[in-house]
N, C-alpha and C positions, 0 to 999 in steps of 0.2 A: 609435523616433521617435514624437514626439507631434505630431499634426496637429490644429489647432484653428481654427475659424472664428468670427468675431465674430457675435453675434446682435443684431438690432435696430440695424444701422448706419444712420447718418443719410443723407439723400438727397444731401448736399453732398460726400460722399467715398465711396471704395470701402471695403468692409468689410475689417477686419484679418484676415489669414490668417497663422497661425504654424506653422512647422515647426521643432520643437525636437529636437535630437539630445542624448541624455543616456545616461550609463552607470549611472544610478540605476534601481533596480527600479520598474517601473510595472505594477501588477497590476490596477488598477481605475480607473474614471473619477475617483474622488476623488484617487487618487495623481497622475493626470495634471493635474488642476486645481491640486493643491498645487505641482507642479513649474513650472507656468505662472506661478503667483503668485510663486514664488521668482525666476523669470526676470524678471518685471516689476519686482521690487525691485532686481535687479541693474542694470536700465536706469536707475533713479533714482539709484543710486550713480554710474553713469557720468556722468549729467547734473551731479551735485554736483561731481565731479572736473573736469568741463569748466569750470564756474563758477570753481572754485578756481584752475585753471591759466590760463584765458583772461581771466576777469574780474579776478581779483586779480593776475595776472601773477606768480605765485609763483616761477617759475623765473628771473625777472629780478632777484631781490633781491640775489644775490651776497654774502650775509652770510658772515663769516669765522669766527664762533664758533658752537658748537652751541647755546649758551644763547640767543643772539639769534635763531637760526633757529627754535628751539623756540617762543619767544615770538611770532615773526611768524606761524608756522604756526597757532598757537592763535587769534590774532586773525583770520587768513584763514578758518579753519574756521567761526568764528562768523558772519563776514560772508557767506560762501558759503551757510551754512545759512539765514540770514535771506532772502537773495535767492531761494533755491530754495523755501523755505517760503511766502514771499509770492506767488510765481508759482503754486504749487500751490493756495494758499488762494483766489486769484482764480478759479481754475477749478472748485474743488470747493465753495466756500461763498461765492459772490459777494454774497449778500444778508445776510451776517453783519454785525454791528456793526463799524464801523471801529476801535473801541477794542480789538478783539480782537488787532490787529497794530500799532496806532499809539498813541502817547501823545496826550493832549488838546492838548499844545503843538504836536505835529507836525500834527495835524488842523487846528488854527487857522492855522498857517503855510501849509499847503497851500491852505486856503480863500482866503487873501490873495494867495498867489503864483500859483496856477493858476486862472484864471477858468473858470467852467463854460461849456461850449458851449451848453447850454440852461438859461439862468438861471431859467426858470419852474419847472423840475423841482427839487424839494427832496430828491432822493435823497441819503441820507447812509448809503450802504452801504459795505462794505469794498471792493467792486469799484470803486465810484466814486472812492475815494481812491487805490487802487492804479493806476488808469488815470491819475489826475493825476500820480502819480510817474512812470509810464511816459512821459507826455507831456513831462516834463522831460528824458527820455532820447531823445526824437525820435519817439515813437509819435504817429501822426497821429489816432488814434481816430475814423476814418471809420466809417460805418454798417456796411460789409461787411468791415472789418478783423478778422482773428482776434484773440483775446486776446493781450496782450503776452507775449513770451517772457522767458527768463532774461536774455539780453543787454540788451534794452531796459530791463528792470527794473533790472539792474545799473547801466546808465548813468544812469537817472533817480534811483535811490537814491543813487548816488555824488554826483551834482550836488546833490540835496536835502540830503544830510548836510553838504556844504560850505556851502550857503546857511543851514541851521539853525545851524551853528557860528558863522557870521558874525552871524546874528540874536542869538544869545546874547551874543556879545561886544559 
């Protein structure tokens, strides 16, 4: 059993405490950290599958041929990855340039479509635009709200893609 406590937890929440059972050999602190890192990656895979199944509603497709199902799964994997990636980027690199995840056309459309809550601020960060996408999905963006999650990002991006397609047409 590996028992780990989070160091330096924020005041707003309890520290994370992990108890991980494994049959893999753990001989040192480094081995324990390695196993914890593996487990944290497993959780990201679970989140990706949740986006794939719930957001894309992959199980509702009812396609009859293997080729069509393969094509659909390929598209859903790309869409699910983008949702997950954008959500994680918003948490890990909020001050990055918006061009890191969005095209210039998408940025311009978001500027026209979603008005800034604070028009005086000229923040043009990645987080600023990902929050605009989340607002399209129902995110309220209040001062004390946590960052938008995968579901809200999915809803916002789905709506944004529909609007962007219409704008192109």
